[in-house]
C-alpha positions, 0 to 999 in steps of 0.5 A, spaced: 499 499 500 502 506 498 502 512 503 504 520 503 505 525 509 501 531 509 506 538 510 504 543 514 501 547 508 496 541 506 501 538 501 502 531 498 507 528 494 503 522 490 507 516 490 510 514 483 507 508 483 501 511 484 502 516 479 504 511 474 497 506 475 493 513 474 497 516 468 498 522 472 503 527 469 506 534 472 501 539 471 495 534 471 489 535 475 486 531 480 479 531 484 477 528 490 470 526 491 466 525 497 464 518 497 461 517 504 462 522 510 470 522 512 471 518 506 474 520 499 475 518 492 482 520 489 482 521 481 485 523 476 482 529 472 486 528 465 482 526 460 479 531 454 471 532 455 471 530 447 472 523 450 465 523 452 462 524 445 458 518 443 457 516 451 450 517 451 444 516 446 440 522 443 435 525 447 428 521 446 424 527 447 426 534 447 425 538 454 424 546 454 427 550 459 421 551 462 419 544 463 426 543 466 425 549 471 419 547 473 422 540 475 427 543 479 422 547 483 418 542 484 424 537 487 426 543 491 420 544 494 419 537 496 426 537 499 424 542 505 
């Protein structure tokens, strides 16, 4: 298991084995995603947005902005 120490400035050095496995290079961005209280996943954010093309099918039905806003308002009201 790889580990790292946090400096007084909150910095860490990602171990070489982890950088290689995640294909992280100098200048790449990383993200910390909370998956549960007190638990985070660390992931490389080094892919281009163009890689998402074709991941989803075309929308079956067009939805208006008004319909979207109504759905958001309804969901927000239900959460209170």
